[in-house]
Structures are given as C-alpha cells and as structure tokens.
C-alpha positions as a Markdown table, in Angstrom:
| # | Residue | x | y | z |
|---|---|---|---|---|
| 1 | Unk | 15.0 | -13.7 | -0.8 |
| 2 | Unk | 13.4 | -11.7 | -3.1 |
| 3 | Unk | 11.6 | -14.9 | -4.3 |
| 4 | Unk | 10.5 | -15.6 | -0.4 |
| 5 | Unk | 9.2 | -11.9 | -0.3 |
| 6 | Unk | 6.9 | -12.2 | -3.2 |
| 7 | Unk | 5.5 | -15.8 | -1.8 |
| 8 | Unk | 4.7 | -13.9 | 1.4 |
| 9 | Unk | 3.4 | -11.0 | -0.4 |
| 10 | Unk | 0.8 | -13.1 | -2.3 |
| 11 | Unk | 0.2 | -14.8 | 0.6 |
| 12 | Unk | -0.7 | -12.1 | 2.6 |
| 13 | Unk | -2.8 | -10.9 | -0.4 |
| 14 | Unk | -4.5 | -14.3 | -0.5 |
| 15 | Unk | -5.4 | -14.2 | 3.3 |
| 16 | Unk | -6.9 | -10.8 | 2.9 |
| 17 | Unk | -9.0 | -12.2 | 0.3 |
| 18 | Unk | -10.2 | -15.0 | 2.5 |
| 19 | Unk | -10.9 | -13.1 | 5.4 |
| 20 | Unk | -12.4 | -10.2 | 3.8 |
| 21 | Unk | -9.8 | -7.7 | 5.4 |
| 22 | Unk | -11.1 | -4.4 | 7.2 |
| 23 | Unk | -12.7 | -3.7 | 3.7 |
| 24 | Unk | -16.2 | -5.1 | 3.9 |
| 25 | Unk | -17.8 | -1.8 | 2.6 |
| 26 | Unk | -15.2 | -0.8 | 0.1 |
| 27 | Unk | -15.3 | -2.0 | -3.8 |
| 28 | Unk | -11.5 | -2.6 | -3.5 |
| 29 | Unk | -10.1 | -5.3 | -1.8 |
| 30 | Unk | -6.8 | -5.5 | 0.5 |
| 31 | Unk | -5.6 | -8.1 | -1.7 |
| 32 | Unk | -6.1 | -6.3 | -4.9 |
| 33 | Unk | -4.2 | -3.5 | -3.0 |
| 34 | Unk | -1.1 | -5.5 | -1.8 |
| 35 | Unk | -1.2 | -6.5 | -5.6 |
| 36 | Unk | -0.9 | -2.8 | -6.5 |
| 37 | Unk | 2.0 | -2.0 | -4.5 |
| 38 | Unk | 3.7 | -5.6 | -4.2 |
| 39 | Unk | 6.1 | -4.0 | -7.0 |
| 40 | Unk | 7.3 | -1.4 | -4.0 |
| 41 | Unk | 8.4 | -3.9 | -1.6 |
| 42 | Unk | 11.8 | -3.8 | -2.5 |
| 43 | Unk | 12.3 | -0.3 | -3.0 |
| 44 | Unk | 10.7 | 0.2 | 0.4 |
| 45 | Unk | 13.1 | -1.8 | 2.1 |
| 46 | Unk | 16.3 | -0.5 | 0.3 |
| 47 | Unk | 15.2 | 2.8 | -1.3 |
| 48 | Unk | 17.1 | 4.3 | -4.8 |
| 49 | Unk | 17.5 | 7.8 | -5.8 |
| 50 | Unk | 14.7 | 6.8 | -8.2 |
| 51 | Unk | 11.3 | 5.0 | -7.8 |
| 52 | Unk | 10.8 | 1.9 | -10.0 |
| 53 | Unk | 8.6 | 2.5 | -12.6 |
| 54 | Unk | 6.5 | -0.7 | -11.7 |
| 55 | Unk | 5.9 | 0.6 | -8.2 |
| 56 | Unk | 4.9 | 4.4 | -9.4 |
| 57 | Unk | 2.3 | 2.7 | -11.6 |
| 58 | Unk | 0.9 | 0.4 | -8.8 |
| 59 | Unk | 0.6 | 4.1 | -6.6 |
| 60 | Unk | -1.0 | 5.7 | -9.5 |
| 61 | Unk | -3.3 | 2.5 | -10.0 |
| 62 | Unk | -4.3 | 2.4 | -6.5 |
| 63 | Unk | -4.7 | 5.9 | -6.5 |
| 64 | Unk | -7.1 | 6.0 | -9.8 |
| 65 | Unk | -9.2 | 3.1 | -8.1 |
| 66 | Unk | -9.6 | 4.4 | -4.8 |
| 67 | Unk | -11.6 | 7.3 | -5.4 |
| 68 | Unk | -14.5 | 7.3 | -2.7 |
| 69 | Unk | -13.9 | 8.1 | 1.2 |
| 70 | Unk | -14.8 | 4.3 | 1.9 |
| 71 | Unk | -12.0 | 3.0 | -0.5 |
| 72 | Unk | -9.5 | 5.3 | 0.4 |
| 73 | Unk | -10.0 | 4.8 | 3.9 |
| 74 | Unk | -10.3 | 0.8 | 3.3 |
| 75 | Unk | -6.9 | 1.1 | 1.2 |
| 76 | Unk | -5.3 | 3.4 | 4.3 |
| 77 | Unk | -6.3 | 0.6 | 6.5 |
| 78 | Unk | -4.7 | -2.3 | 4.1 |
| 79 | Unk | -1.9 | -0.5 | 3.6 |
| 80 | Unk | -1.2 | 0.2 | 7.5 |
| 81 | Unk | -2.2 | -3.4 | 8.2 |
| 82 | Unk | 0.7 | -4.5 | 5.3 |
| 83 | Unk | 3.2 | -2.1 | 6.5 |
| 84 | Unk | 3.2 | -3.4 | 9.8 |
| 85 | Unk | 3.7 | -6.8 | 8.7 |
| 86 | Unk | 6.8 | -6.4 | 6.9 |
| 87 | Unk | 9.9 | -5.5 | 8.8 |
| 88 | Unk | 12.4 | -3.4 | 7.7 |
| 89 | Unk | 10.9 | -1.2 | 5.7 |
| 90 | Unk | 12.2 | 2.3 | 5.1 |
| 91 | Unk | 9.4 | 4.5 | 6.6 |
| 92 | Unk | 10.7 | 8.0 | 5.1 |
| 93 | Unk | 10.7 | 6.5 | 2.0 |
| 94 | Unk | 6.8 | 4.9 | 2.4 |
| 95 | Unk | 6.1 | 8.4 | 3.5 |
| 96 | Unk | 7.5 | 9.8 | 0.5 |
| 97 | Unk | 6.6 | 7.1 | -1.8 |
| 98 | Unk | 2.9 | 8.9 | -3.1 |
| 99 | Unk | 4.8 | 12.3 | -3.9 |
| 100 | Unk | 8.0 | 10.7 | -5.7 |
| 101 | Unk | 5.6 | 8.7 | -7.8 |
| 102 | Unk | 3.7 | 12.0 | -8.4 |
| 103 | Unk | 0.5 | 11.3 | -6.6 |
| 104 | Unk | -0.8 | 14.1 | -4.6 |
| 105 | Unk | -2.2 | 12.8 | -1.0 |
| 106 | Unk | -2.9 | 15.3 | 2.0 |
| 107 | Unk | -1.3 | 13.4 | 4.3 |
| 108 | Unk | 1.6 | 10.7 | 5.0 |
| 109 | Unk | 1.5 | 7.0 | 4.5 |
| 110 | Unk | 2.8 | 5.7 | 7.8 |
| 111 | Unk | 1.9 | 2.9 | 10.4 |
| 112 | Unk | 0.6 | 5.2 | 12.8 |
| 113 | Unk | -1.7 | 6.9 | 10.4 |
| 114 | Unk | -5.4 | 7.4 | 11.5 |
| 115 | Unk | -7.3 | 5.8 | 8.6 |
| 116 | Unk | -10.8 | 7.2 | 10.0 |
| 117 | Unk | -9.6 | 10.9 | 8.7 |
| 118 | Unk | -12.0 | 12.6 | 6.7 |
| 119 | Unk | -9.0 | 13.5 | 4.0 |
| 120 | Unk | -8.2 | 9.9 | 3.5 |
C-alpha cells in the first residue's frame, strides 16, 4: 500500500511539472513542493506522537526555499491542491505539522486556507 501511495505522489508531482501548476510566476514548482512533503504522507494519514525526521526535513526545506510572497502563495496553492487529492489525511495533524517540525507559520495549513492572504 505504501508503494502505491508513493507512485501516486510521484505521478501527481510529474503532472504538476507538466501542467506548470498554479505556480507559473513562482520559482518553486508544485512538483518540487510535493517531493519535499512526500515523506509526510504516511504520518498525515496515521499520526504518531513524533513527526518522522524525513518529514520535518522536507517541511523545513520547503520553508527555506519559499522566501518570497509569490513563492509562499504558490506553495500554499500547491499544498492545498495536494491535500484535497489525498483522502484520509488527518487535518489536525496537517495544521500542526509546521509547528511540530519547528517551523513558525502565521497561519494553519488546511484545504480551506486562503492562499492570497498577504501573510502567506
């Protein structure tokens, strides 16, 4: 099952690369963003007391790469898009993921987030 999930994530990432996703003006592609958070999918489906290190490394890497407002808004749109494509994600775990990985965001990640907010 995990192998099938990995294939789905890779296919979704490749689709985003091909379609250019909603990140046309951003330096980060949706595929890059999805690959950064791929290690988090298992955790977000079945949270454990501690977030796995590869997941937090991806979250921190994404935070370090998305420095400009367009990059952050593009990452937000990509994460929102991705979250709606994976049924069974634990939304409270998703919202708490940045904090649990030591990343300070001024908003909570959710499928209903407004990615056009200035603080994104």
